[in-house]
ROKOLTI-522190 format. One record per residue (C-alpha): residue in one letter; x negated, y negated, z negated; residue number from 1. Coordinates in nm, 4 decimals. Example, Ala and Ser with C-alpha at 12.3 -4.5 7.8 and 13.67 -1.06 7.14 Angstrom:
BEGIN
type:X:Y:Z:seq
A:-1.2300:0.4500:-0.7800:1
S:-1.3670:0.1060:-0.7140:2
# end
This chain:
BEGIN
type:X:Y:Z:seq
M:-3.1885:9.9638:4.3628:1
L:-3.2015:9.6737:4.5754:2
T:-3.5562:9.5150:4.6613:3
V:-3.5581:9.1871:4.8521:4
T:-3.8536:8.9892:4.9855:5
S:-3.8658:8.5785:5.0644:6
V:-4.1670:8.4823:5.2660:7
N:-4.2349:8.1525:5.4790:8
V:-4.4607:8.3255:5.7431:9
N:-4.6003:7.9777:5.8710:10
G:-4.5324:8.0584:6.2226:11
L:-4.4251:8.4294:6.2996:12
R:-4.6599:8.4952:6.6372:13
A:-4.9613:8.3979:6.4352:14
A:-4.8592:8.5943:6.1312:15
A:-4.7815:8.8983:6.3266:16
K:-5.1580:8.8966:6.4559:17
K:-5.2931:8.8079:6.1237:18
G:-5.1478:9.0957:5.9062:19
F:-4.8017:9.0763:5.8594:20
V:-4.7142:9.3767:6.0915:21
E:-4.9303:9.5686:5.8788:22
W:-4.7635:9.4537:5.5672:23
L:-4.4106:9.5182:5.7075:24
A:-4.5077:9.8565:5.7493:25
G:-4.5912:9.9134:5.4046:26
T:-4.3449:9.6958:5.2188:27
S:-4.0449:9.8608:5.0209:28
A:-3.8377:9.6172:5.0703:29
D:-3.4420:9.6850:5.1456:30
V:-3.3857:9.2716:5.2892:31
L:-3.6658:9.0484:5.4143:32
C:-3.5911:8.6814:5.4485:33
L:-3.8424:8.4781:5.6835:34
Q:-3.8752:8.1106:5.7135:35
E:-4.0832:7.9039:5.9485:36
V:-4.0403:8.1371:6.2233:37
R:-4.1039:7.8994:6.4940:38
A:-4.0314:8.1115:6.7677:39
E:-3.7420:8.1947:7.0023:40
P:-3.6831:8.5615:6.9883:41
E:-3.7626:8.6516:7.3239:42
Q:-4.1103:8.4778:7.2460:43
L:-4.1719:8.7435:6.9949:44
P:-4.3354:9.0859:7.0562:45
G:-4.0638:9.4147:7.0249:46
H:-4.2230:9.5399:6.7024:47
V:-4.1803:9.2107:6.5490:48
R:-3.8498:9.0711:6.7285:49
A:-3.6640:9.4177:6.6217:50
P:-3.8883:9.6539:6.4493:51
E:-3.7840:10.0082:6.4202:52
G:-3.5687:10.0804:6.1222:53
W:-3.4573:9.7426:6.0651:54
H:-3.1529:9.5430:6.1588:55
V:-3.2523:9.1516:6.2342:56
T:-3.0841:8.8394:6.2886:57
H:-3.2805:8.5465:6.4128:58
A:-3.1923:8.1908:6.3836:59
P:-3.4184:7.9639:6.5747:60
A:-3.4109:7.6005:6.5860:61
A:-3.2784:7.3992:6.8694:62
A:-3.5778:7.2042:6.8622:63
K:-3.8520:7.4275:7.0185:64
G:-4.1236:7.5606:6.8068:65
R:-4.0054:7.4366:6.4470:66
A:-3.8389:7.5938:6.1538:67
G:-3.6340:7.9020:6.2348:68
V:-3.5275:8.1662:5.9686:69
S:-3.4544:8.5240:6.0098:70
L:-3.3205:8.8185:5.8184:71
Y:-3.3931:9.1766:5.8317:72
S:-3.2322:9.4712:5.6433:73
R:-3.2568:9.8497:5.6694:74
R:-2.8829:9.8821:5.6453:75
E:-2.6703:9.6825:5.9131:76
P:-2.4829:9.3736:5.7862:77
D:-2.1382:9.3820:5.7570:78
A:-2.1242:9.0237:5.8805:79
V:-2.3883:8.7489:5.9393:80
R:-2.3445:8.3843:5.9786:81
I:-2.6000:8.1236:6.0979:82
G:-2.5705:7.7900:5.9445:83
F:-2.3330:7.6724:5.6786:84
G:-2.0660:7.4601:5.8490:85
S:-2.2879:7.1365:5.9390:86
S:-2.2812:6.9630:6.2423:87
E:-2.6038:6.7987:6.1755:88
F:-2.8186:7.1025:6.0692:89
D:-2.6630:7.4243:6.1725:90
T:-2.8851:7.4371:6.5076:91
S:-3.1684:7.3074:6.2912:92
G:-3.2982:7.7005:6.2179:93
R:-3.2754:7.6453:5.8525:94
Y:-3.0146:7.8963:5.7227:95
V:-2.8838:8.2574:5.8265:96
E:-2.6604:8.4452:5.5577:97
A:-2.5711:8.8264:5.5725:98
D:-2.2984:9.0338:5.3877:99
L:-2.4352:9.3959:5.2519:100
P:-2.2061:9.5901:5.0462:101
G:-2.1753:9.3961:4.6971:102
V:-2.3840:9.1191:4.7636:103
T:-2.4559:8.8333:5.0311:104
V:-2.8145:8.7355:5.0830:105
A:-2.9267:8.4252:5.2607:106
S:-3.2902:8.2850:5.3873:107
L:-3.3189:7.9370:5.3659:108
Y:-3.5852:7.7303:5.5094:109
L:-3.4861:7.3451:5.3198:110
P:-3.6555:7.0720:5.4912:111
S:-4.0381:6.9710:5.3368:112
G:-3.9962:6.5649:5.3598:113
E:-4.2243:6.3101:5.3455:114
V:-4.1640:6.0093:5.1153:115
G:-4.1032:5.6898:5.3116:116
T:-4.0018:5.8502:5.6361:117
E:-3.6841:5.9683:5.8153:118
R:-3.8068:6.3453:5.7222:119
Q:-3.7436:6.2428:5.3418:120
D:-3.3915:6.0861:5.4457:121
E:-3.3038:6.4228:5.6290:122
K:-3.4160:6.6229:5.3754:123
I:-3.1838:6.4109:5.1125:124
R:-2.8887:6.4472:5.3479:125
F:-2.9950:6.8403:5.3721:126
M:-2.9628:6.8808:4.9939:127
D:-2.6234:6.7061:4.9381:128
A:-2.4511:6.9461:5.2013:129
F:-2.6306:7.2310:5.0865:130
L:-2.5125:7.2066:4.7378:131
A:-2.1828:7.2091:4.8519:132
H:-2.1914:7.4999:5.0350:133
L:-2.3766:7.6994:4.7528:134
K:-2.0940:7.5869:4.5272:135
E:-1.8315:7.7299:4.7816:136
L:-2.0434:8.0387:4.9031:137
R:-2.0619:8.1160:4.5200:138
E:-1.6653:8.0584:4.4509:139
R:-1.6233:8.2846:4.7706:140
A:-1.8065:8.5578:4.6745:141
A:-1.6705:8.5688:4.3506:142
A:-1.2942:8.5918:4.4599:143
E:-1.4370:8.8684:4.6790:144
G:-1.6409:9.0652:4.3975:145
R:-1.9476:8.9759:4.5544:146
E:-2.3082:8.8412:4.3917:147
V:-2.5311:8.6061:4.5979:148
V:-2.8745:8.5345:4.6185:149
V:-3.0276:8.2791:4.8522:150
C:-3.4037:8.3200:4.9159:151
G:-3.6254:8.0998:5.0862:152
D:-3.9000:7.8187:5.1043:153
W:-3.6770:7.5383:4.8893:154
N:-3.9882:7.3065:4.9172:155
I:-3.8925:7.1673:4.5407:156
A:-4.1260:7.2612:4.2539:157
H:-3.8749:7.2161:4.0041:158
Q:-4.0549:7.1987:3.6661:159
R:-4.4181:7.1238:3.5744:160
A:-4.5031:7.4957:3.5245:161
D:-4.4168:7.5246:3.9008:162
L:-4.7489:7.3532:4.0510:163
K:-5.0896:7.3123:3.9417:164
N:-5.1495:6.9604:4.0175:165
W:-4.8198:6.7998:3.8907:166
R:-4.9498:6.4886:3.7524:167
G:-5.1216:6.4113:4.0905:168
N:-4.7582:6.4884:4.2823:169
T:-4.4983:6.2744:4.0770:170
R:-4.4517:6.0303:4.3734:171
N:-4.4843:6.2784:4.6615:172
S:-4.1993:6.4931:4.8477:173
G:-4.1647:6.8316:4.6742:174
F:-4.1998:6.7009:4.2961:175
L:-3.9756:6.3650:4.3395:176
P:-3.7497:6.3193:4.0284:177
E:-3.4613:6.2984:4.2604:178
E:-3.5356:6.6122:4.4310:179
R:-3.6052:6.8208:4.0844:180
D:-3.2678:6.7041:3.9671:181
W:-3.0914:6.8067:4.2455:182
L:-3.2546:7.1500:4.1928:183
T:-3.1532:7.1317:3.7859:184
R:-2.7719:7.0976:3.9506:185
V:-2.8222:7.3829:4.1545:186
L:-2.9352:7.5717:3.8301:187
D:-2.6510:7.4217:3.6170:188
P:-2.4177:7.6613:3.4842:189
A:-2.1177:7.3631:3.5162:190
E:-2.2318:7.2581:3.8724:191
G:-2.4002:7.4835:4.1176:192
G:-2.3943:7.8061:3.8676:193
Y:-2.7146:7.9516:4.0207:194
V:-3.0188:8.1067:3.8390:195
D:-3.3678:8.1086:3.8979:196
V:-3.4659:8.4779:3.8819:197
V:-3.8458:8.4400:3.9227:198
R:-3.8564:8.2130:3.6182:199
A:-3.5883:8.3798:3.4153:200
L:-3.8139:8.6792:3.4426:201
H:-4.0966:8.4839:3.3869:202
P:-4.0380:8.2404:3.1686:203
D:-4.3309:8.1114:2.9546:204
V:-4.5753:8.1079:3.2648:205
E:-4.7735:7.8489:3.4782:206
G:-4.6415:7.9543:3.8479:207
P:-4.6543:8.2257:3.9573:208
Y:-4.7426:8.0037:4.2591:209
S:-4.6357:8.0954:4.6443:210
W:-4.8018:7.8546:4.8313:211
W:-5.1715:7.7279:4.8460:212
S:-5.2663:7.4283:5.0763:213
Y:-5.5236:7.5697:5.3476:214
R:-5.7460:7.2598:5.2449:215
G:-6.0424:7.2886:5.0337:216
R:-6.0171:7.5551:4.7785:217
A:-5.6810:7.5757:4.6675:218
F:-5.5990:7.9524:4.7165:219
D:-5.9644:8.0232:4.5229:220
N:-5.8493:7.7905:4.2588:221
D:-5.4992:7.8999:4.2260:222
T:-5.4162:7.5384:4.2836:223
G:-5.0772:7.6110:4.4058:224
W:-4.7071:7.5332:4.3926:225
R:-4.4088:7.8129:4.3203:226
I:-4.1588:7.6470:4.5702:227
D:-4.0559:7.9965:4.7079:228
Y:-3.7147:8.1310:4.5179:229
H:-3.4738:8.3393:4.4862:230
I:-3.1708:8.1717:4.3529:231
A:-2.8838:8.4174:4.2621:232
T:-2.5388:8.4069:4.1057:233
P:-2.5622:8.4962:3.7351:234
G:-2.4335:8.8860:3.7804:235
L:-2.7066:8.9417:4.0442:236
A:-2.9870:8.7702:3.8425:237
A:-2.9147:8.9490:3.5308:238
K:-2.9922:9.2868:3.7304:239
A:-3.3148:9.1647:3.8161:240
V:-3.5833:9.3975:3.6691:241
K:-3.9140:9.2738:3.8379:242
A:-4.0262:8.9741:4.0152:243
T:-4.3716:9.0100:4.1903:244
V:-4.5352:8.7347:4.4000:245
E:-4.7648:8.9316:4.6807:246
R:-5.0781:8.7175:4.6501:247
A:-5.3244:8.8403:4.9241:248
A:-5.6605:8.9776:4.7671:249
T:-5.8819:8.6914:4.9202:250
H:-5.8580:8.3928:5.1388:251
A:-5.9816:8.5886:5.4479:252
D:-5.6688:8.8417:5.3799:253
R:-5.4002:8.6074:5.4179:254
W:-5.1316:8.5973:5.6829:255
S:-4.9701:8.2553:5.5768:256
D:-5.0109:7.9783:5.3413:257
H:-4.7407:8.1131:5.1463:258
A:-4.7144:8.4685:4.9573:259
P:-4.4268:8.6862:4.9740:260
V:-4.1673:8.6938:4.6708:261
T:-4.0579:9.0148:4.5898:262
V:-3.7425:9.0989:4.3314:263
V:-3.6078:9.4300:4.2443:264
Y:-3.2459:9.4417:4.1508:265
D:-3.0604:9.7287:3.9558:266
H:-2.7550:9.6410:4.2075:267
# end
């Protein structure tokens, strides 16, 4: 079995003080993909930067205090790659991938965007470059007899079932038609060729949401978004036996505005 967890920690230093360390000590995950770490490795306490029993790769952003992804694995990876061959984005702390036996696992933090701003233009440029990488990664892995899973905060709710208030967000970044169409292309067997693992296991439910705004009573009312995905090649997706959003018991118990998304693969 291979258990993979993905979570946007919303600042790892802050999360470590609010419960992440205790959560990490109790997790059964074999691989952990973190996003929005927002710290240089040397800024992290030793027990967070390199906890005992884990092999860790940190990919901080060149822009201090922004983005940043990390990948923790119980087994030492055969290879690790930061970025995906993009001169614009390879130092932006948004992508790291590791080769483990029979599978490549990646941690992705896709830009969040904001309509009418350069941030949205940046998001679109990232999406264009990243789709090309996803296709190449799938093809290369297939040639090597490997599977792929790209975990992370994709910052797009794909369908109406993926956010509570979809009517109020049709013109907002994260639920724009062009963003949703792009994710459809990622999941199109004739193009990207990937599978949304959690949706495949939970086809007829609202959510399960993985992010709730800190504003108002979004968490208490479960007014959330499903933007944290496991996007896998079909062979691995078919081996997924269980998908869980590790939603905190109460608002006060949260250590991030996202919840860990965990999938167990019979790999």
